[in-house]
N, C-alpha and C positions, 0 to 999 in steps of 0.2 A: 517030868518037871512039874512042880506044883506052883500054881499062880493064885494069889488072892486078888479078887476084884471087889472094889468098894463102890457101891452105888447108894443113892439115897433120895434122888429127886427124879421127877417125871422125865426130863430130857435124857438123863443117864440111863433110865430103863430102856428107852428107845434105841440109844446107841448100843447098849449091851446086847440087844436082841440080835443084831447082825454080827457083832464081833464075837459073841459067845458061840454062835454057829460055826464060825471059822476056827475058833480056838479049840473046839471039841476034838479036832483031829491032831492037835499038836501038844496039848498039856492037860493036866488035871486042874480044872478051875474050881475054886471055892468062892462062892459069891457071898459077900457080907452086905446086908442092907442096914444102913444106919437108922432108918426110920425118920429121916428128915421130912419126907412126904409120907404121911401115914394114913390120910383119908383113902378109903377104898377106891374112889374114882380117880385118885391121883397116884395110886400105887398098885394094889392087888390086881386090878383089871388089866394093867399092862403086862404083868407076868403071865396072866392067863391067856390073853388074846395074841400076844407076841411069842408065846412058847419059850419064854426065858426060863432057864433052869431055876428051880426053887432055891432061894437063899439058904445056905447052910447055917447062917447066923442072922438073926434079926435083933439089932441092938436096942430098938425101941426108944431112941433118944427123943424124938418129937421136936416140938417147937421150943423157942426160948430166945434170949438175946444171942447175938453172934458169939460172944465170948463163952457163955454158958454152954451153948449148943456144941461149939467146936471143941471145948474142953472135955465135955462128956464123951464125945465121939473119940477123941484122942485116947482117953483112958481105956475105953472099951475095945477099940481097934487094937491097941497095944496088947491087950490080954489075948485077943484072938491070934495075933501074930506070934506071940510067945508060945501058944499052944500048938499052932499049925506048922511053925518054922518053914514058911514058903521060900521058894527060890526068888520070887519077885512079887511085886504088888502093882496092880493096874488101877488107875483112876481116870475119870472122865471130866472134862469141862472145868467148871469154875465155882462150884458150890462149897459150902462149909465141909461137906463130906469129902470133897476132893482134897482140900488142904489138910484136914485131919488125917486122912489115910496116908497122904504123902509124908507128913511130918512123923507119924508113928513109925512108918517103914524106914525113913531116912535115919532116925535116931537109933534104930536097931541094925543099921547097915544092910538093909534089904533093898535091892535095886528097885527104883520107882519108874514105872512106865506111865507117861501122861498122854492120853488121847485128846486131841483138840488143843495142842500146845501152841504157844506163840501168838494167840489172839490178844489184841490190845485195843482198848477204847481210849486210853491215855487220860482216863478220868479216875483218879485215885479215891474219889469219894464213893465210888461204886464198890461194895463189898466183893463183888465178883472179880473186879480188876485186881484187888489185893490178893485174892485167892489164887488167881491164875498166874500172876507174877511170881509169887512165893513158891508155888508148886513147880513152875518151870525151872527155878533156880536150884531146886533140890532133886530134880529128876535125872535119870540116867539115859532113858530113851524117850525122845520127844517126837510124837507123831503129829505133824502139822497138816492142817486141812488145805492150806494154800501156800503159794510162794511168798505172799505178803507176810504170812506168819513166820516163815523161815527167816525172812529179812528182819523182822522185829526181834527175833532171838539173836541174830547176828549183831544187831545194833546194841544189844545188851551184853555181848561177849560170850554168848552161848552158841557153840558150833558142834561140840562133841555130842554124838548120839542123836543128832537132829535128822529127821527124814520127812520129806514131803510125801505123805501117804495118800493125800486126798482126804475128802470129808466122809466120815462114816455115816453122816446124816443123808448124804446122797445115796449111799447103799440102801439105807432104810426106806427112803422115799421110792426108789426104783422097785424094791422088793415088795413092799407092802401096798403100794398104790394099786397094783394089779389085783392083789388079793381082796382089797377093800371093794373094788368095783365089781367083783364077781360074787360078793357075799350079799344075798338079799336081805339078811338080817341087818346089815350095816347100811345098805342103801335106803332102807326104810326111814332113815333119820330125817329125810326131807319131808315126807308125809307126816311123820311124828311132830315135827316142828312147824308144819304149815308154811313151808317156804319153797320157792321154785329156784332151780339152778340159775345163776347169774342175775337173780333179782334181789340179792341181799349183799351186805358187806359183813365181813367177819372181823371181830375185834377181840383182843385179850388185853387185860391190865393186871399186873401183879407186882411189878418191881417196887422196891422201897422208895425210889425216887418219885414214883407216881403216888403211892399211898401215903407217904409221909406228909404230903400236902393236905391230907385230910379231906373233909367233905368239900371245901371250896375248890380244890384241884380236880376232884372227880366231877363236880358240877360243871366246871369249865370245859372239860372233855366231852361230857354228855350233851352240853348245849350245842357243840359242833355236830355231834352225832344226830341230834334231833332235827337239824336243818338239812341233813342229807336226803336225797330223793329216794334212796332205798332203805329198807329196814336194816338195822344194825344188830346182828346176833352176837351175843357175848357169852361164851362158856366161862362162867365166873369162877375165878380162883377163890378158895376159902378166905384168903387174906383180904380180898377186896369186897366180898359179898355184902357185909353190913354197910359199908360206905355206898356201894352201888344202889342197894335197896333204899337207903335213906335219901339219896339224891333223886331217885325216881319218885318216891313218895312225896317229897317236899316240892319238887318242881313239876310234877305231872307229866313227865316225859312219856310219849306214846310210841316213838319210833325205835325204841330200844327193847330188845327181847333178851332177858337174862335166862340162861339155861345152865343146868348142872354141868360140871366138867364131863367131858366125853373121852372115850378110849382113843387110842392112836388111829385106828382104822377109820373111825367116824370123823376124827379131826382132819385126816387127809381128804376125805370126801367133802367136808365143809370148806376146806381151804381151796381145793381144786375147782369147786363149783361156785365160789364167791366171785363177785365182780371186782372186789378189792379187799385187801387186808389192812387193818389198822391195829398196831400192836406196840407194846414196849418190850416184847420178848426177843431175845437173840435168836432162838431157834426158829420161831415162826416166820420172821422176816426172810430167813434163808430158805425155808420150805416153800414160801410163796414164790421166791425166785426160781427154785427148781421146777415149780409147777406153772410158771409163766403167769403169775397173778400179780398185778401191781400192788405195791405196799407203801403205806405211810407209817414210818417208825416214829413213835411218840417219845423221842429222845433227842438230845442235842448232839449225840455222836453214836457211831456204831462200830463194833469190832469187825463187822462183815462189810468192809469198804468196797469189796468187789461188786456187791449188789447195787451200789449207787449208780453204776454205769447206765446211761440211757434213761435215767429217772424211773427205772423199775422199782427202786426203793428210794424214798425221799424222807428226810428228817424234818420233824416239826417240834417246836416248843409246845408246852402244854397250855396253849392259849386258844380260845375258841375260834377266833377269826383265822388264825394261821392254820389250824387243823382243817377247818372247812375249806379254805383256799387250796391247800395242798391236796386234799381228797378230791375236790371237784375239778380243779384246773390243771393238774399235772398231766402232761402228755408223755407217753413212753416211746422210746426208739427201739423198734424190733431189731435193728441191725446191731445194737449193743450186746445182743445175746449170742453173737457169732463165736465167741470164745467161751470155753468152759474152764474157769479157774479152780474148780473144786475137785478135779480128778476125773477118773474114768469109771467110778462106781464100784471099784474093787479095793477100797481102802482097808476093809476088814481082812481081805486076803493078804495084803502087804503087812499089816500088823501081825497076823499069824505067822507069816514067813520070818519076820524079824524075831519073833518070840522063839520060833523053832531054832533059829541060829543061836540065840542066847542059850537055849537048852543044850545045844551041842557043845557050847563053850563051858557050860556048867559041868557036863560030864568029864 
């Protein structure tokens, strides 16, 4: 059985790392990289350190408006599909690469497999929300990370092909955390940055809802960071770098340390050793939960509602006083972690088993 996997962004590379290992035993996988994330620190380094098979196709689409980017991907993915004639196509998550891959396959009557299906923030102003809703409605197999995601699909009338596989990101965290801790080259990140475990907070900022507010929005966030008792370390996304540097230069912030994006192993180490995470990322708030690190999500909603139990993850508007209050005064309830809503750490194996069954049916 031949499977086309479409990836294009950092979180998808991480998910593909564990799923591709499982799929190696059940199908011939052809990886297509759209180029949505093209900076070396956001792309190549992940393929190298996570041992992801080299993409057979690199489409080189790059950045652009949502319509332009998605349209170019759609055209180029369709060409690959017509050349390769696969039995199925697999996509991850909620990026423009996800939607373009799913649309291209569906229009050619190629079955679509969606990993991380059923997530909903119920905010249609988020590009990611539109991508995930549309992808779910044209997918044939939908691998949900939680029972909440299964219920979201049922509420929209989607029940066929739905499976609660558990979360592939849990697979990744369990597999790679051990490797990261045993790698002296990676653990040197603390000495390199001049920080001590549990003596810093880790933050990321990249979503359009954050950056669209321009310099005033970033300054409001940074004013809260500046007041915190620990240094705030920010692996800075290329989209946010100029705004962040301008805010620091204009306001003279001293408690904020911008660093270049880091690989996944180093990011796991930074997350697991932080005293708190502050982020607008969907993936990082969940990784913080896996690693038992309190998190403040800089958004008014989250698709990962399970993480909110016991205040392990709290939501905050992009306002200085609220961010500071949530960061300093939130108390977590350890008992709230008694349940594991994200599966047993074998989501990749369940996806591979479902694909194996599909392959038997194709024969």
